[in-house]
C-alpha positions in Angstrom: 89.6 10.8 127.2 90.4 14.6 127.3 86.7 15.5 127.1 85.9 13.0 129.9 88.6 14.5 132.2 87.3 18.0 131.5 83.8 17.0 132.4 85.0 15.3 135.6 87.0 18.4 136.6 84.0 20.6 135.8 81.7 18.5 138.0 84.3 18.7 140.9 84.5 22.5 140.5 80.7 22.8 140.6 80.5 20.7 143.8 83.2 22.7 145.5 81.5 25.9 144.6 78.2 24.6 145.8 79.6 23.5 149.1 81.0 27.0 149.7 77.4 28.2 149.3 76.1 25.4 151.6 74.3 23.8 148.6 74.3 20.2 147.7 75.1 19.5 144.0 75.2 16.1 142.4 74.4 16.7 138.8 72.9 19.3 136.6 69.9 17.2 135.7 67.4 17.3 138.5 69.1 20.2 140.3 66.7 22.3 142.3 67.3 25.9 143.4 68.1 26.1 147.1 65.9 27.9 149.6 68.9 29.4 151.4 72.6 29.9 150.8 75.7 30.7 152.8 77.6 33.8 152.0 80.7 34.2 154.1 79.7 32.7 157.5 76.1 33.7 157.4 73.0 32.0 156.0 70.5 34.0 153.8 67.1 33.1 152.3 66.8 33.0 148.6 63.9 34.1 146.3 63.7 32.8 142.7 61.1 33.2 140.0 60.0 29.8 138.6 62.1 30.0 135.4 64.4 27.6 133.7 66.7 30.4 132.7 67.3 31.4 136.3 68.1 27.8 137.3 70.6 27.7 134.4 72.1 31.0 135.5 72.5 29.7 139.1 74.5 26.8 137.8 76.6 28.8 135.3 77.2 32.0 137.4 77.6 30.6 140.9 78.9 27.0 140.3 80.6 27.1 136.9 82.1 30.6 137.2 81.1 31.5 133.6 82.2 35.1 134.1 85.8 34.1 135.1 85.9 35.6 138.5 88.3 33.0 139.9 91.0 34.3 137.6 90.8 37.8 139.2 92.6 39.0 142.4 90.5 38.7 145.5 91.5 42.3 146.3 89.2 44.0 143.7 87.5 46.9 145.4 84.7 48.1 143.0 82.3 46.0 140.9 79.6 47.2 138.6 76.9 44.7 137.6 74.8 45.8 134.7 71.9 43.5 134.0 71.7 42.1 137.5 68.5 40.0 137.0 68.0 38.3 140.4 71.5 39.1 141.8 73.4 35.9 141.2 76.4 37.7 139.9 76.5 39.9 142.9 76.6 36.9 145.2 79.4 35.4 143.1 81.3 38.7 143.2 80.9 38.9 147.0 82.2 35.3 147.4 85.3 36.2 145.3 85.9 39.8 146.4 85.1 40.0 150.1 85.9 43.7 150.5 84.4 45.1 147.2 81.7 47.7 146.8 79.2 46.2 144.5 76.5 48.2 142.6 73.7 46.3 140.7 71.5 47.7 137.9 68.4 46.0 136.8 65.5 47.7 134.9 62.8 45.0 135.4 60.6 46.0 138.3 59.2 42.4 138.6 62.7 41.3 139.8 63.0 43.9 142.5 62.0 41.4 145.3 64.5 38.6 144.4 67.2 41.1 143.5 67.0 42.9 146.8 66.9 39.6 148.7 70.1 38.4 147.1 71.7 41.9 147.2 71.3 41.8 151.0 73.2 38.5 151.1 75.9 40.1 148.8 76.0 43.4 150.7 75.4 45.1 147.3 73.6 48.3 146.4 70.6 48.0 144.1 69.5 50.5 141.4 66.3 49.6 139.7 67.4 51.3 136.5 68.5 50.5 133.0 71.9 51.7 131.8 72.6 53.4 128.5 75.1 55.7 126.8 73.0 58.7 128.0 70.4 59.2 130.7 66.7 59.0 129.9 63.9 56.4 130.0 63.2 53.1 128.5 60.4 50.5 128.1 60.9 46.8 128.4 60.5 44.2 125.7 59.7 41.0 127.6 61.0 37.7 126.5 59.7 34.3 127.4 61.7 34.5 130.7 63.2 37.4 132.7 66.7 36.6 131.5 65.6 37.5 127.9 64.1 40.9 128.7 65.4 43.7 126.6 65.3 47.5 127.0 64.0 49.8 124.3 64.8 53.6 124.3 61.5 55.4 124.9 61.1 59.0 126.0 57.6 58.1 127.3 58.9 55.0 129.1 58.5 54.6 132.8 61.8 52.9 133.5 64.7 55.3 134.3 67.9 54.8 132.4 71.2 56.0 133.9 74.1 57.1 131.7 77.0 54.6 131.9 79.4 57.4 132.8 77.2 58.3 135.8 77.1 54.7 137.1 80.9 54.7 137.2 80.9 58.0 139.1 78.3 56.7 141.6 80.5 53.7 142.3 83.9 55.4 142.2 83.5 59.2 142.7 86.1 61.7 141.5 87.0 59.8 138.3 88.6 56.9 140.1 89.0 53.6 138.4 86.4 50.8 138.5 88.0 47.4 138.9 85.3 45.3 137.2 82.3 45.8 135.0 80.0 42.9 134.2 77.5 43.3 131.3 74.6 41.1 130.6 72.0 43.4 129.1 70.5 41.5 126.1 72.0 43.6 123.3 72.4 47.0 125.1 76.1 46.2 125.3 76.5 47.5 121.8 75.2 50.9 122.8 77.3 51.0 126.0 80.6 50.2 124.2 80.0 52.7 121.3 81.6 55.5 123.3 85.1 54.4 124.4 85.7 57.4 126.6 84.0 56.3 129.9 85.6 52.8 129.6 89.0 54.3 130.2 88.1 54.1 133.9 87.4 50.4 133.8 90.1 47.8 134.4 88.3 44.5 133.8 85.3 43.6 131.7 83.3 40.4 131.7 80.2 40.1 129.6 77.6 38.2 127.7 77.4 39.5 124.2 74.5 39.1 121.8 74.5 39.1 118.0 71.5 40.2 115.9 70.7 42.0 112.7 74.0 40.9 111.1 76.2 41.8 114.0 79.4 39.7 114.3 81.8 38.6 117.0 84.6 40.4 115.1 82.7 43.7 115.4 82.2 43.1 119.1 85.9 42.4 119.6 86.7 45.6 117.7 84.5 47.6 120.1 86.0 46.1 123.1 89.6 46.7 121.8 88.8 50.2 120.8 87.7 50.8 124.4 91.3 49.9 125.4 90.9 46.3 126.4 92.8 43.2 125.5 90.4 40.2 124.9 91.5 37.3 127.1 88.7 34.7 126.7 85.9 34.3 124.2 83.3 31.5 124.4 81.0 31.8 121.5 77.6 30.0 121.3 75.6 30.8 118.1 73.9 34.2 118.5 75.5 35.0 121.9 78.6 34.2 123.9 80.9 35.2 126.8 83.9 37.5 126.6 86.4 38.5 129.2 88.8 41.4 128.7 91.4 43.3 130.7 93.1 46.7 130.3 
């Protein structure tokens, strides 16, 4: 009975979130991505690659609130989106934080069109760059879908990589705090969390973590906590999961 109630509540939440976007949602099976969405009081066109993973991301990020934005104050002023893909998180952030400055980072040039389309709806700034612990260049290791693409450090690579500390300064000059960082960078989160110093500027963290080569959730929690955060929520799922933490 408890599981049934939970599923019903989840369906109601998804339908309410969809209505705010001007999207009809009946059930996950058979759901098709919309050709336009409403952000605030204005309608905007959408542009999606024909990928199952992007469809799943739309449902999870925009309708199911997998990154836990509903639990955060609507007054957040600065949001950094690392691993923006096609910009779904930016739209979710704009819906929740109407006055925030939002910066999106995405290294895959094939996603520039969809990302810029949705960033316009979210009034977000786009940087077609990877993010690492230091500045440089990377190449891309493509997965079966864009949501599985990874970056590989490569001095001869053609994709620019911004240092994490520099992305914070772009968003909040003068060493000011950044209210929220979202990470979904297919394993690069381990590199970004290795240096705890720049994270002292960040107040909230929401992320998808990835486990490979013997890495464990306990090790990820330790990195997050060493950066000064208290872990609030963990939703594990085999070799990856979601984690939300606050300072």
